[in-house]
matplotlib code that plots the C-alpha trace (Angstrom):
import matplotlib.pyplot as plt

x = [-431.4, -433.2, -432.3, -434.5, -434.5, -435.5, -438.4, -439.3, -441.0, -438.7, -436.6, -438.7, -438.6, -435.5, -434.4, -436.9, -434.8, -432.7, -435.2, -433.3, -429.6, -431.8, -433.5, -429.8, -427.7, -431.0, -431.3, -427.8, -427.2, -424.4, -425.3, -424.2, -428.3, -427.7, -424.5, -426.3, -428.9, -426.9, -424.8, -427.6, -429.1, -425.5, -425.4, -428.4, -427.9, -424.4, -425.3, -428.5, -426.1, -423.3, -425.0, -426.5, -423.1, -421.8, -424.6, -423.4, -419.7, -419.7, -421.7, -419.2, -416.5, -414.1, -410.4, -410.0, -413.1, -412.5, -409.2, -411.1, -413.7, -410.9, -408.9, -411.9, -412.0, -408.3, -409.3, -412.6, -410.6, -406.9, -409.2, -411.5, -408.4, -406.6, -410.0, -410.4, -406.7, -407.3, -404.2, -403.8, -404.3, -402.2, -399.4, -399.4, -402.6, -400.1, -398.3, -400.3, -402.4, -399.1, -398.7, -402.2, -402.6, -399.0, -400.4, -403.6, -403.7, -400.8, -401.9, -405.6, -403.7, -400.9, -404.3, -407.0, -404.6, -402.7, -403.8, -407.7, -407.2, -410.2, -411.6, -411.6, -408.2, -409.5, -413.2, -414.5, -417.0, -413.6, -411.6, -413.6, -415.4, -411.9, -409.8, -413.0, -412.4, -408.9, -409.1, -412.1, -409.7, -406.6, -408.8, -409.4, -405.6, -404.0, -406.7, -406.0, -402.1, -401.4, -403.8, -402.4, -399.0, -398.9, -401.0, -398.9, -395.8, -397.8, -398.8, -395.3, -393.0, -390.8, -390.2, -389.5, -387.3, -384.8, -385.0, -382.9, -380.6, -379.9, -378.0, -381.3, -381.8, -385.3, -386.3, -385.0, -386.7, -389.7, -389.6, -391.7, -394.5, -394.2, -394.1, -397.1, -399.2, -398.9, -399.7, -403.2, -403.1, -403.1, -404.2, -408.0, -407.3, -405.6, -407.4, -410.0, -408.6, -407.8, -411.5, -412.8, -415.4, -416.0, -417.1, -418.1, -419.1, -417.0, -419.4, -418.1, -418.5, -421.7, -422.1, -420.9, -423.7, -426.9, -425.3, -426.1, -422.0, -421.1, -420.4, -416.3, -415.9, -417.3, -414.0, -411.8, -412.4, -412.9, -409.3, -407.5, -409.2, -408.3, -404.9, -404.9, -406.2, -404.0, -400.8, -402.0, -403.2, -399.5, -398.4, -400.4, -399.6, -396.2, -395.8, -397.8, -396.1, -393.0, -393.7, -395.7, -392.5, -390.4, -392.7, -393.2, -390.7, -388.6, -384.5, -383.8, -386.5, -388.7, -392.8, -394.4, -397.2, -399.0, -399.3, -402.5, -405.2, -406.9, -410.6, -407.5, -407.0]
y = [115.6, 114.6, 114.5, 116.1, 113.4, 115.3, 113.5, 113.0, 116.6, 118.8, 117.3, 118.2, 121.9, 122.0, 121.0, 123.8, 126.5, 125.2, 127.5, 130.3, 129.7, 127.9, 131.2, 133.7, 131.2, 131.8, 135.6, 136.4, 133.5, 131.2, 128.6, 126.4, 125.6, 121.2, 120.8, 122.0, 120.0, 117.4, 117.6, 118.1, 114.6, 113.0, 115.0, 113.1, 109.3, 109.1, 110.5, 107.9, 104.9, 105.6, 105.7, 102.9, 101.4, 103.1, 101.6, 97.3, 99.2, 100.2, 97.0, 94.3, 97.2, 94.6, 96.3, 94.7, 96.1, 99.6, 99.4, 98.7, 101.7, 103.8, 102.4, 103.4, 107.0, 107.8, 107.1, 109.0, 111.9, 112.3, 111.1, 114.2, 115.8, 115.5, 116.2, 119.4, 120.5, 120.2, 117.1, 113.9, 111.2, 108.8, 111.1, 111.3, 109.2, 107.1, 110.4, 111.9, 108.8, 108.0, 111.8, 111.7, 108.7, 108.7, 112.0, 111.4, 108.0, 108.8, 111.6, 110.5, 107.3, 108.8, 110.4, 107.6, 104.8, 106.7, 109.8, 108.7, 104.4, 104.0, 100.4, 98.3, 100.1, 99.9, 101.6, 102.2, 104.9, 106.8, 105.7, 106.6, 110.4, 111.6, 109.6, 111.5, 114.6, 115.1, 113.4, 116.4, 119.0, 117.8, 117.1, 120.6, 122.0, 120.0, 120.9, 124.5, 123.9, 121.5, 123.4, 127.0, 125.6, 123.8, 126.4, 129.1, 127.1, 126.8, 130.6, 131.8, 129.9, 131.5, 133.6, 130.0, 129.0, 132.0, 130.8, 128.0, 129.6, 132.0, 129.0, 128.1, 124.4, 123.2, 122.8, 127.2, 127.4, 126.2, 127.9, 131.0, 129.1, 126.4, 129.2, 130.6, 127.7, 126.4, 129.3, 129.3, 126.2, 126.7, 130.9, 129.7, 127.4, 129.6, 132.2, 130.3, 128.5, 132.5, 133.5, 129.6, 130.0, 134.3, 134.2, 130.6, 127.5, 124.6, 121.6, 118.8, 121.0, 121.5, 118.4, 116.9, 119.1, 118.6, 115.1, 115.7, 116.0, 119.0, 122.0, 121.7, 118.2, 119.3, 122.2, 119.7, 117.8, 120.1, 121.8, 118.2, 117.9, 121.1, 120.3, 117.3, 119.2, 121.5, 118.9, 116.1, 119.5, 120.5, 117.0, 116.5, 119.3, 120.0, 115.8, 116.2, 119.3, 117.6, 114.1, 115.3, 117.9, 115.0, 113.2, 117.2, 118.0, 116.2, 115.7, 119.3, 120.9, 122.0, 121.5, 118.2, 119.0, 115.6, 117.3, 118.8, 116.6, 116.7, 118.5, 121.0, 121.9]
z = [51.6, 49.7, 45.4, 43.3, 40.5, 37.2, 35.4, 32.0, 31.9, 33.5, 31.0, 28.1, 29.4, 29.8, 26.2, 25.7, 26.0, 23.1, 20.9, 22.5, 20.6, 17.4, 17.3, 17.3, 15.6, 12.4, 13.5, 13.0, 9.6, 10.9, 9.7, 12.5, 12.6, 11.2, 13.0, 16.7, 15.8, 15.1, 18.2, 20.6, 19.1, 19.9, 23.0, 24.7, 22.6, 24.1, 26.9, 28.0, 26.5, 28.1, 31.4, 31.4, 30.5, 33.1, 36.0, 34.8, 34.7, 38.5, 39.4, 37.9, 39.0, 36.8, 36.3, 32.3, 32.0, 33.0, 30.7, 27.8, 28.7, 28.9, 25.8, 23.9, 26.3, 24.7, 21.4, 20.4, 22.0, 20.1, 17.1, 17.7, 18.5, 15.4, 14.0, 15.2, 15.5, 11.1, 11.6, 9.3, 11.5, 9.6, 10.5, 14.0, 15.1, 17.3, 18.8, 20.4, 21.9, 23.1, 24.4, 25.0, 27.0, 29.7, 31.2, 31.5, 32.5, 34.9, 36.7, 37.5, 38.6, 41.4, 42.2, 43.1, 43.3, 45.6, 47.3, 47.5, 48.0, 47.7, 48.5, 46.3, 44.5, 40.8, 42.4, 38.8, 41.0, 41.2, 38.2, 35.2, 36.3, 37.5, 34.2, 31.9, 33.6, 33.0, 29.6, 28.5, 29.8, 28.1, 25.1, 24.4, 25.1, 22.5, 19.9, 20.9, 21.3, 18.1, 16.3, 17.2, 16.0, 12.7, 11.6, 12.7, 11.2, 7.4, 7.9, 9.0, 6.6, 5.3, 8.1, 10.3, 7.2, 7.5, 11.0, 9.9, 6.7, 10.0, 11.3, 13.8, 14.6, 13.9, 17.9, 18.4, 14.8, 16.5, 20.0, 19.3, 18.0, 20.7, 22.8, 21.6, 21.3, 24.3, 26.0, 24.2, 25.5, 28.8, 29.5, 29.5, 32.3, 34.5, 34.5, 35.1, 37.9, 39.1, 39.5, 40.0, 43.2, 42.8, 39.0, 38.8, 40.7, 38.4, 37.3, 39.8, 42.7, 42.0, 41.0, 44.3, 46.4, 44.8, 44.8, 48.4, 49.5, 52.4, 50.8, 52.6, 50.6, 46.9, 47.5, 48.0, 45.6, 43.5, 44.1, 43.9, 40.8, 39.6, 40.5, 38.7, 35.2, 35.0, 35.3, 32.8, 30.2, 30.6, 30.2, 27.0, 25.5, 25.8, 25.8, 22.1, 20.2, 20.6, 20.4, 16.5, 16.2, 15.7, 12.4, 10.8, 9.2, 6.9, 7.3, 6.1, 9.0, 6.3, 7.5, 5.3, 2.7, 4.3, 7.7, 7.8, 6.7, 2.9, 5.0, 6.1, 3.2]

ax = plt.figure().add_subplot(projection="3d")
ax.plot(x, y, z, "-o")
ax.set_aspect("equal")
plt.show()
């Protein structure tokens, strides 16, 4: 199968499609033109640079370099999680970094090193894309769960304090908010899995087919990666909610004032 390579003019044609959403943003006065243009430019520059870097990384296939890139990915993802969840990095960064790292790296390593077992074992062409897909999906779920959990605690502070006054421990008082936040983070992925193949063709499978892979092989990889993503997602969201709650309350079980970032104020 011949792979169709996108020429510069083809990419220009693709970029012209952006006139449609930008026009709608202007028409409905959403106030997102500047942010959208910045996001598009950042995406374009970042992906171009990462593409060049990954070409070198795949060529060298060095385990120390792979580990360094994992660390960079985790640090950037963790910062984005806290920023988008409007939580104070000073209080949560190390804890959420641990929660994200242990789950995403653990599940990705188990899949690649114990199940796929490529040659060489630490092949960057398998490790980095799979880790990136797992981490990217976990990032979105963590933003949802952390933002929902702490915003509910702030908005329903009187209700939470009432639970404490009635004799509940902080863990017991937090349980309804924990359950709601976790459900909000996981439910969209469950819905996606339930309709996958009928409503949508996922990105990894589509990419493999466009790259010349047999559809049955692409489907097998997609099934495997979706299970890995769901497993890591449940682990990271649960871990980060549990671990972050250990430093979010004072000795009386009251939510600390410095939990939220100043921008959230």
